[in-house]
C-alpha atoms as a printed R data frame, in Angstrom:
   type eleno elety resid chain resno       x       y      z
1  ATOM     1    CA   UNK     A     1  -2.227  17.860  0.669
2  ATOM     2    CA   UNK     A     2  -5.982  17.540  0.919
3  ATOM     3    CA   UNK     A     3  -6.374  15.940  4.329
4  ATOM     4    CA   UNK     A     4  -6.289  17.566  7.732
5  ATOM     5    CA   UNK     A     5  -3.867  16.748 10.541
6  ATOM     6    CA   UNK     A     6  -6.788  15.177 12.435
7  ATOM     7    CA   UNK     A     7  -7.572  12.948  9.449
8  ATOM     8    CA   UNK     A     8  -3.913  11.910  9.176
9  ATOM     9    CA   UNK     A     9  -3.932  11.022 12.882
10 ATOM    10    CA   UNK     A    10  -7.130   9.008 12.456
11 ATOM    11    CA   UNK     A    11  -5.655   7.106  9.505
12 ATOM    12    CA   UNK     A    12  -2.480   6.350 11.449
13 ATOM    13    CA   UNK     A    13  -4.475   5.219 14.483
14 ATOM    14    CA   UNK     A    14  -6.660   2.767 12.521
15 ATOM    15    CA   UNK     A    15  -3.811   1.345 10.475
16 ATOM    16    CA   UNK     A    16  -1.560   0.746 13.475
17 ATOM    17    CA   UNK     A    17  -4.459  -0.726 15.462
18 ATOM    18    CA   UNK     A    18  -5.315  -3.231 12.714
19 ATOM    19    CA   UNK     A    19  -1.951  -3.813 11.026
20 ATOM    20    CA   UNK     A    20   0.529  -3.338 13.869
21 ATOM    21    CA   UNK     A    21   2.518  -0.574 15.538
22 ATOM    22    CA   UNK     A    22   5.455  -0.880 13.136
23 ATOM    23    CA   UNK     A    23   3.304  -0.075 10.076
24 ATOM    24    CA   UNK     A    24   4.708   2.665  7.831
25 ATOM    25    CA   UNK     A    25   2.107   4.678  5.934
26 ATOM    26    CA   UNK     A    26   2.279   6.772  2.758
27 ATOM    27    CA   UNK     A    27  -0.523   8.894  1.342
28 ATOM    28    CA   UNK     A    28  -0.245   9.108 -2.440
29 ATOM    29    CA   UNK     A    29  -2.364   9.880 -5.475
30 ATOM    30    CA   UNK     A    30  -4.864  12.671 -6.044
31 ATOM    31    CA   UNK     A    31  -5.168  13.694 -2.375
32 ATOM    32    CA   UNK     A    32  -1.677  15.191 -2.604
33 ATOM    33    CA   UNK     A    33  -2.791  17.653 -5.288
34 ATOM    34    CA   UNK     A    34  -4.371  20.754 -3.721
35 ATOM    35    CA   UNK     A    35  -5.761  21.742 -7.121
36 ATOM    36    CA   UNK     A    36  -8.018  18.688 -7.400
37 ATOM    37    CA   UNK     A    37 -11.372  18.000 -5.803
38 ATOM    38    CA   UNK     A    38 -12.970  14.813 -4.506
39 ATOM    39    CA   UNK     A    39 -11.406  11.462 -5.172
40 ATOM    40    CA   UNK     A    40 -10.579   8.502 -3.025
41 ATOM    41    CA   UNK     A    41  -7.849   8.111 -0.436
42 ATOM    42    CA   UNK     A    42  -4.823   6.152 -1.694
43 ATOM    43    CA   UNK     A    43  -2.749   4.604  1.095
44 ATOM    44    CA   UNK     A    44   0.331   2.423  0.812
45 ATOM    45    CA   UNK     A    45   1.316   0.579  3.991
46 ATOM    46    CA   UNK     A    46   4.329  -1.556  4.842
47 ATOM    47    CA   UNK     A    47   3.574  -3.841  7.772
48 ATOM    48    CA   UNK     A    48   4.410  -7.168  9.333
49 ATOM    49    CA   UNK     A    49   2.464 -10.100  7.844
50 ATOM    50    CA   UNK     A    50  -1.138 -10.088  9.022
51 ATOM    51    CA   UNK     A    51  -4.348 -11.925  8.151
52 ATOM    52    CA   UNK     A    52  -6.332 -10.631  5.188
53 ATOM    53    CA   UNK     A    53  -9.299  -9.983  7.486
54 ATOM    54    CA   UNK     A    54  -7.214  -7.395  9.388
55 ATOM    55    CA   UNK     A    55  -6.544  -5.495  6.150
56 ATOM    56    CA   UNK     A    56 -10.206  -5.660  5.146
57 ATOM    57    CA   UNK     A    57 -11.391  -4.551  8.593
58 ATOM    58    CA   UNK     A    58  -8.940  -1.639  8.464
59 ATOM    59    CA   UNK     A    59 -10.183  -0.560  5.027
60 ATOM    60    CA   UNK     A    60 -13.829  -0.776  6.103
61 ATOM    61    CA   UNK     A    61 -13.207   1.134  9.328
62 ATOM    62    CA   UNK     A    62 -11.379   3.894  7.442
63 ATOM    63    CA   UNK     A    63 -14.114   4.186  4.814
64 ATOM    64    CA   UNK     A    64 -16.812   4.339  7.474
65 ATOM    65    CA   UNK     A    65 -14.972   6.835  9.666
66 ATOM    66    CA   UNK     A    66 -13.859   9.093  6.788
67 ATOM    67    CA   UNK     A    67 -16.978   8.667  4.625
68 ATOM    68    CA   UNK     A    68 -14.924   8.230  1.453
69 ATOM    69    CA   UNK     A    69 -13.533   5.360 -0.631
70 ATOM    70    CA   UNK     A    70 -10.111   4.105  0.481
71 ATOM    71    CA   UNK     A    71  -7.615   2.228 -1.681
72 ATOM    72    CA   UNK     A    72  -5.459   0.397  0.852
73 ATOM    73    CA   UNK     A    73  -2.344  -1.396 -0.383
74 ATOM    74    CA   UNK     A    74  -0.550  -3.438  2.270
75 ATOM    75    CA   UNK     A    75   2.836  -5.038  1.624
76 ATOM    76    CA   UNK     A    76   5.712  -6.375  3.663
77 ATOM    77    CA   UNK     A    77   8.538  -4.124  4.838
78 ATOM    78    CA   UNK     A    78  11.068  -3.440  2.085
79 ATOM    79    CA   UNK     A    79   8.739  -4.243 -0.824
80 ATOM    80    CA   UNK     A    80  10.209  -3.013 -4.119
81 ATOM    81    CA   UNK     A    81   7.233  -3.476 -6.435
82 ATOM    82    CA   UNK     A    82   6.334  -0.709 -8.913
83 ATOM    83    CA   UNK     A    83   3.433   0.531 -6.750
84 ATOM    84    CA   UNK     A    84   5.751   0.654 -3.730
85 ATOM    85    CA   UNK     A    85   8.231   2.754 -5.685
86 ATOM    86    CA   UNK     A    86   5.526   5.179 -6.823
87 ATOM    87    CA   UNK     A    87   3.988   5.537 -3.346
88 ATOM    88    CA   UNK     A    88   7.325   5.998 -1.590
89 ATOM    89    CA   UNK     A    89   8.819   8.338 -4.179
90 ATOM    90    CA   UNK     A    90   5.775  10.535 -4.819
91 ATOM    91    CA   UNK     A    91   3.833  10.031 -1.596
92 ATOM    92    CA   UNK     A    92   3.750  11.727  1.773
93 ATOM    93    CA   UNK     A    93   4.643   9.773  4.925
94 ATOM    94    CA   UNK     A    94   1.967   9.890  7.607
């Protein structure tokens, strides 16, 4: 996994601050492959319903703090869409 424990803590902090304390977070995509370089940060989050501005503010704060592009997917708890299945099955819980 190509993020540090401090980065994982920072991600968790920002997401729970903007999207609620019950948010569940998965890191997925290229950042899980230690053999790759660069790339964006793919995050899948299940959270209680929140305004779109909270999601956008969270994404912008993460990109600014981490200095990298962030793909932030936010869905309701128990979502069973294809992207949810991929993130939960192949991803790493933060």
